[in-house]
VORO-29109 format. One record per residue (C-alpha): z, y, x. Coordinates in steps of 0.25 Angstrom, whole numbers, plus 5000, padded with zeros to 4 digits. Each point is the difference from the previous one (the first is absolute). Layout:
<rs>
ZYX;...
</rs>
This chain:
<rs>
486153445050;500549884992;499049915005;500050005015;501549984998;499949894993;499049955010;500850055012;501349914992;499249875000;499449995011;501550035008;500249894993;498949915003;500550035015;501349964995;499649864995;499149995010;501250025013;501149914993;499149885000;499650025014;501450025004;500349864991;498749915008;500450045015;501649964995;499249864994;499049995014;501350035009;500949884990;498649905003;500050035014;501650005000;499749874993;498949935007;500150055013;501450055006;500849884992;498949894996;500549915008;501449994996;499650024985;498849885003;501349935007;501149994989;498749964987;499649915009;501649955004;500650014985;499749914989;500850044985;500149884991;500649984985;500649894996;500749964988;501450014998;500249884991;501150024988;501249914998;499849914986;501050004991;501149905000;500249914985;501649974997;500549934992;500850064989;501249945010;499750095011;499549875008;498650035004;498949915000;498850085006;500350075012;499150105010;500449975015;499150115010;499349915011;499550045013;498449985004;499350035013;498850074999;498950025011;499050114999;498850005009;500350105012;499050045012;500649925012;499649905008;500249875000;501050005009;500950104993;499749924987;500349855005;501450075008;500450074984;499849854995;500749935009;501350104999;500049984985;499949854999;501049995010;500950114992;500049934986;500149855007;501250035008;500850034986;499249884993;498950054994;498649964998;498850085003;498749964992;499249885008;498849964994;499549935015;499749864998;500449955014;501549955006;500250055016;500849895010;499449924997;498850054993;499649944987;499150054987;500850004988;498849984989;499149885002;498749934994;499250114994;500750104999;500150005012;498550015006;499850104989;501050085008;499549995012;498450044995;500650124994;500950055013;498849965012;500749895005;499349885003;500249864992;500349935013;501150095006;501349965001;501350074992;500050065014;499050045004;499850074983;501150085004;499550045015;498750064993;500950074992;501050045010;498850085008;499150044986;501450104999;500050025013;501649945001;500450015017;501349924996;500149905008;501349924992;499249924988;501250014990;500150174999;498650005005;499949904986;500650114991;499150105004;498849924997;500549964986;500450154998;498450065004;499349874994;500850054987;499550125002;498549955001;500349924986;500450114991;499650135008;500750145001;499750155002;500650125002;500550004986;500049894994;501249915010;499949874999;501449914998;500449935013;501449944993;500950034986;501249994998;500750025014;501450045001;500650135002;500349995012;498849965005;499350124994;501050095006;499849945014;498350024996;500350144997;500850025013;499049985009;498850044990;499450085014;499749835006;499449984987;498750064995;499550014989;501149934994;501150034990;500849984988;499749984987;501249994989;499649934988;500749944988;500349874997;500249944986;501449875001;500749944990;501449975003;500249904988;498649925003;499749934987;500950064992;499550074987;498749975007;499149994988;500550154995;499950065014;498749935002;499350025011;499250115011;498849965008;498750065008;499250094991;498749954996;498750074998;500150024986;501450065000;499550085012;498950064994;500950074989;501050045010;499250055012;500950145000;501349925000;499749875008;499449925013;499449905002;501049935005;501150044991;500749914990;500250014988;500849934987;499349904996;501049944989;501450044992;500450115002;499650025014;498650034993;500250064986;500950125005;499150035015;499950124994;501550035001;500149925010;499250035012;500250145003;499150095008;499849995013;500150135011;499250035012;500250045014;499450045012;500149955013;499350065011;499549935014;499450035012;498749925002;500749905013;501149974985;501150075003;500750074987;500150155002;500650034987;500249954983;500350064989;500149984987;498950084990;500449944988;501549924994;499849874994;500749974987;500949894998;499649914989;500949994988;501049894997;500049914988;501349934994;499949874993;500649964987;500549865009;501349945002;499749975015;501149894999;499749964987;498350005003;500649905013;500849914990;498849994990;499049955012;500849915005;500649944986;498449984998;499549965013;501349884999;499849974985;498549975005;500349935010;501249914993;498949984987;499149945010;501049925005;500349914989;501450094999;500250004986;499449874997;498449965001;499150075010;499250134996;499050065012;500350144996;499050095006;500650144999;500850094993;500650144993;501450054996;500250164996;501350054996;500150134991;501150084995;499650014985;500550164996;498950085011;499149875003;500250005017;499749905006;501149955008;499449895007;498749935000;499449895007;498949915002;499849875008;499449965010;500650155007;499150085013;500750075012;499050144998;500450015016;498949905003;498950094994;500450095009;500349935013;498749924998;500049894992;499449865006;499049934992;500949875000;501150094990;498850084994;499649834994;501549974997;500250144992;498449974990;500449864998;501250034994;499650134993;501150075007;499750144999;499650004985;501250064992;500349884991;501050094993;498850094996;498949945002;500249864996;499749984985;500649884995;500149924985;501450054997;500549874991;501550004993;500450125006;499050084991;500749944987;500950125000;498650094995;499749894989;501849984995;499850175002;498850004991;500349914989;501350064998;499450135000;499249984991;500749924991;499249885000;501449935005;501650055002;500949995009;500649874989;498949944997;499949865004;498749925002;500149854999;499249955015;499249874999;499649995013;498550004996;499650124996;499049964985;498950115004;498850035008;500049915012;501449944993;500650035016;501349955002;501550065005;500449995015;501049894996;499249934991;499050005012;501249965012;500949924988;499549984987;500850074994;500150134991;501250095001;500250004985;500450124992;500050135008;500150135001;499350115009;501050025008;500549845001;498350005001;500050095012;501249935006;499349865000;498750085003;499349924985;498450005002;500249974985;500550114995;499550115007;498549914996;500750034983;500450155004;498450035007;499349944988;501050084990;499650135009;498549975004;499250065013;499950134997;501850034997;500249915011;499150085010;500450134994;501549985005;499649935012;499250155005;501350074995;500849925010;498850065010;499449865003;498550015002;500050125006;500450065015;501350055001;499750125009;500949955012;499550085011;499349905009;498749975000;499249894994;501049954991;499249924988;500250044985;500049854994;499449954987;500850024987;499549854991;499250084986;498750004994;499650085011;500349935010;499349874994;498950094997;499850045015;500049845002;498850004990;501049904991;500850034987;501549984996;500449884995;501249974995;500149895013;499950145007;501150074993;501149885001;499650005015;500250155000;501449984993;500649925011;499250105013;498849935000;498650004997;499350155006;501450045001;500150045016;500950115007;500950045015;501349965000;500250155001;499450014985;501049904998;501150075006;499850114991;499949964987;501549925005;500550135002;499450064987;500649874990;501550015009;500150134997;499550024986;498750035002;499850135006;499050025010;500049975014;499150045009;500049955016;499950085008;500649975017;499950175006;501250045000;499750145007;498950055008;500650095012;498950115008;500450015016;500850144997;500949944989;499250024989;500249924989;498549964991;500250014984;500049884995;498650094989;499549995013;500149855005;499849984987;498650064998;499749975013;500149844998;499349994985;498850085007;500149915012;499949864989;499350054991;501349984990;500250064986;500850024987;499649844997;501149985012;501150064995;500949934991;500650054988;501349964994;499849884994;501050014984;500649864999;501149994989;501449995007;500249864991;498749945007;500450045016;501249934998;499549884992;499049985014;501050055009;501149884995;498849915002;499750045014;501549995004;500249874994;498849965009;501050025012;501549974992;499749884991;500049875003;498749994995;499450115008;498749975010;500850105010;501549944997;500049905011;499750135010;500950114993;501349914996;500850075009;499450125002;501350105000;498950104990;499349994990;498649994999;498850004990;498949915003;498649944997;499649875008;498249995000;498849925006;498749984997;499049925004;499050065009;498949885005;500849915007;501150115001;501250024991;500450155002;501450014998;500950114996;501350074999;500450124992;501550065001;500750134998;501550025001;501050054997;499949934987;500850104993;499350135007;498749965006;499950095014;498949905006;499149924997;499249895011;498949944998;499349855008;499049935001;499549895007;498549945002;500149864999;501649994997;500049904989;501150044990;500650144997;501549965005;499449985012;499950145003;501450054994;500849995012;499250105006;500450104989;501549955001;500150025016;499350144997;501050064988;501249945008;499250095011;499950114993;501649994993;500449995014;500449844996;499149925011;500649905007;498849935005;499749975011;498750105000;500850114996;499850085015;500350164999;498750075007;500650125002;501249935010;498849965007;499450145005;498750014997;499249955014;500449874995;498949904993;500349974985;499149855003;
</rs>
């Protein structure tokens, strides 16, 4: 009885399940019939007349500001015109292209024009082999005139327009389509950076413009042109290696930072692109548009530089180099280029950093000409001489020798050394005063030796020290190491030492030691390194680690932490603890003696830069220097101000500048601007000019 009941229940469940399956099957068959038979034509028509395309919404690149608020790198939104392939006749396509062309031309915009034929009169705009190759490519008889070639193309594209000028507008756009190619999902660009007025008119006449759509694209602009160009850097088309490493972020035709802040902080500046869907019928009419992923703008970067001070630094350096070339100081030197660095001696912030010749980064966005590129390459305009150029420091290194000698007890602040002009050791090197005037500086102490830049005194000090102790103090000031500035391609330079001699398969000799003591031998440093060292001399040995970044602020207004920035920079640049300078212990008496000598350089009549600073209202500690480099004589000046309570250190280097005091006026003008007392004709307020006006 129980077994029979169980069997009946099982059969009942089976019958229920079978019935449900049958009903579902009937419903599906009815739905399929409905889709394929009753509404089949309707759905097929919709499928054949509606296309959906995903389009990238480009994120706005982050801005770059000076600390004073001046925008150095900006992003403007531009309107480009794209054409998608649609299922329209030649007549409809030709009509749309003519309407488009006349809209943008009426607003003085331009579309792409690659057709090498002009009309009324008919002429080829190319000649020779180029024309021959063009005819072969387009299957046009080699003897065909410009008019005949035009008519062949007109017939090829089924253009019925009789007016030759109007017909040419269509021909050149159809010709461009053939050259580039396009699909229903991959458009061709017909025009770039058209006006807002043209964009609105194209949108309004969407129904007449089959497949034509407006693409909003962000473009990098540099309102101040060459101001701080070596710091900001420039952008260029992404190369194959860059693209292959970042396919998930970039398109093949994207721009990417190539140098400077633009390169190093690409990750922060780039932002994250969004996407949108565009619905378009096959006849090219847009039927809908909606955002599927919002774009996130890039972070903005605030630099430590002062825009006005940067302007003065660049102008003063340029004018000084031109003055030296013209013989404005007496003897002519063919000065080639130079660099200047201004540092806050208390926190290491770079207030200005200039390299000459400079360049305009906008040219790399707009399309640099071959002539301009050749010029930039010839004069190494892209080289940031402040961090990439390394030079023997000459006499501005003598404060290292002086401090080392005083701290090691090899000389004292009061000891006088009798200088005879020719040093009686090694190769018997001469003091500059003996070479020039055939006399000596006589009995002098360390402060007087700095004032007069006496080589003999520092030969003797170097001899007493030895190369190990001398190189130890040079390294303690950060010389021979990258400063860690937040810019790519910084050079480390070289400290004269036993190791640097061995690296050159030589041994450090007594003569090498004597040269090292006056800033030559293997000593080779960047202007930024020298500015760092001078800042530490001015502040009594307190560590200075240069920085160019004030703040990084994300698009939602949040400030990126300094720890995150430092970690990121160290990783990108491969920096280590050796790039972080620590305080240098210097006795007060020693630093006082050295600083007193530097003050005498600018304030005492016997000082090597007295003639430049004699009527200056601020007391400046300074030092001149010059070094031979082949047939060149590089010129240096290093200074800090105010003398009693230093705020800034300034170092200038001019390649083949002749004499150190020739360059001192650059430092004078910068210090004058910093303290609001500049009356030079070069002074010009950048912020007052407005962001759209050029520096140069």
